[in-house]
N, C-alpha and C positions, 0 to 999 in steps of 0.2 A: 626414574622419576615417576611419581604416581600420576594417574590419569587426570584428576582435577587440577593438578599443578600444570600439566601440559596444556590443558584447556585454557587455564587462566593466562598462561604465557602467550598462547596463540591469539586470544582476544585482545590482550594488551598490545601485542605487536601490530595487530590490524588497526586498532584505534589510534595507536601512536602515529601511524602513517598519515592520518587525516590532517592534524595541524601542520605536520611537516610538508604535506602536499600543498596546502594553501600558502605556506611560507615560500616554498620553492617556486610556486606559480607566480606569486606576487613579486618575487625578485627576478622573474624572467628566466629562471632555470627550468625550462619546460621539459627537458629530458629527465631531470631529477623528479619533477612533479609527476610525470607519466610513470616512472618507476615506482614511486610511492603509491600511486593510485592502483597500479597492477599488484603490488604487494598486498595491499589491503583487500583487493578482490580475491587473490589466491588464499589469503588467510580465512576468508569466509567458507571456503570449501573444506577446511580442516577443523573448523571450530563448531561447537554446538550452535544450533540455529538461534539467532537473535534478530528479530525483525528490525529493531532500531539500527543495528549494525548494517544489515542488508540495505536499508533505505539510505543510510549515510553513504555507503559505497555507491549506490545507485545515483545519488546526487552528485558525487564526484565526477562520474562519467557524463551525466546529463549536463552539468554546468560547463563541461569541456566541449560540449557539442557532439558528444559521441553517443547519440541516442540508441543506436543499435546495440552497442555494448552495454549501455545502461539497462535496456530492456532484457538483455541476456542475463544480467545479474538477477533481475526479478524473476525471470522464467526459471532459472536454476533454483532459486529459493522456493518457488511454487512446487517444483518437482520434489524438493527435499521435504516439503511439509504436507504431502498428500495424506499421510497417516493421521494428521491432526484433525481432519474433517473440514468440509467446506466452510462451516460457520465459525471456525476458530478465528479469534481477533487478528492473529498474525496473517492468515490467508486473506482476510478482509482488507488488511492494510496493503498487501501486495496487489490484490485486484484493483484497489483504488488507484494505486500508483501507476499500474499499467493502463487503466482506463484513461487517466488524466494525461499520461504520456502520449498515447495514441491520439487523444483529442487535440493536444497541443500541436501535433503534426498534421491535424485536419484529416486524419484517416477515420472517418465517421463509422465505418463498418467495424473496424477492429476495436475502436473505442466502445461502440455499442455492445460488442461481445463481452467485454470486461465489465461494463456497467450492468449488463444483465446478470452476469455471474455475481457481481457485487450485491445487487439487489436480492437475488435468491439467497445468498449467504446471510445477508443481514436479516431477512425475513425469518430465517430458521435459527438465528443465534439466540441461545437461551439468555434470559436475564440473569445478571449476576446475583448470587445468593445473598439474601439478607439486605438487599439494597446497596451492597458494596459496588463500587465502580472500578472497572479496569479500563483506564483511559490512557491514550497517548495523544497528545496534541502536537501536530507537526504542520508547519506551513499554514496555520490557521484552520486546519481540518482536525476534527475530533475523531479518534479511533478508539473503539472499546465497546463492550457489550451494551451497557446501559445507554451510552450516547447514541447508539444506533436506533433505539426503539422509537424515538420521536423525531427530533430534528434531523439526525443523520439520514434516516431512511427517506424522509421527505425531500431532502436535498438530492439524493440519488434518483428518486422518482421524478423530480423536476428536470434533472439532466436527461433522464430517459425520454421524457415527453418531448424535450427539445430535439434530441437526436432523431426520434421517430418522426417528428414534424419535418425536419430537414431532409429525411430520407423518403418522405411521402408515404408514411404508414399510419393513416388515421385510425384504423382499428386498434393498433397497438397503443396509440395515444389514449383512446377511450378506455382500454383495459388498465393502463397505468393510473389514469385519473380515478378510476373506480377503486383501485388499491389504495391510492392516497386518501380518499374519503374514508375508507374502512380503518386505516391506521389513525387518522385524525379522530374518528369516532371512538376508537378503543383508548386512545390517549386521553380524551376528554372524560370518559367513564372512569379511568384509573385515577384521575385527578380529584374526582368527587368522593 
C-alpha cells in the first residue's frame, strides 16, 4: 500500500473513534469508550501531525477527567512539532491548550510558563501573506496568524497580567501593560 493511503487510513481510524467513543460513553459502556479513546491516541503517534486531531483527542481525555493523560497528548504533540518553529500556528494552539489546562487546575506557575511561551510565539508569528487568514476557532478561541495580531495577543496579555498579579509580580505586570499599549498603537496605525 502506498504511503498516502496508509496515512489516510490511520487518520480515518483515529477520527472514527471519536463519535464511537461518545456513543459508548453515553450508553454507559465505559470500558469500550476507554478503548476507543486509547485507539485514537495511539493513532496520533502514527499519523502525520494534525493539530485539530491532537486537540480532539486531548478533549477526549480532558472531559473524562484524565487531565494528566490529556496533557501528555499535548506534550507529545509539542515534541513532534519542534521543527515547525515556535511561532507556527499549530504550536501556538498547543501552548494555548496547555496554558488553559494548567490554569483550570489552578496551577498558576505552570499556566504562566505556557502563557509566556504563547505570548512570545504570537509576538513573532508572521502575518499571513496577502491578508489571507489561517484560522481555527475552537471553544470560542481564535487560533491563526492574523487573529493573533490584535485581539488574540491582547487576550493573552490580559491573562498574563492577571497571573502576574496573582503571583505578586508587579514589575512583570508593568512590562506586559507596556507591550499591550505598543500592540494597540501598532494596530491603530495599521487601521488608518
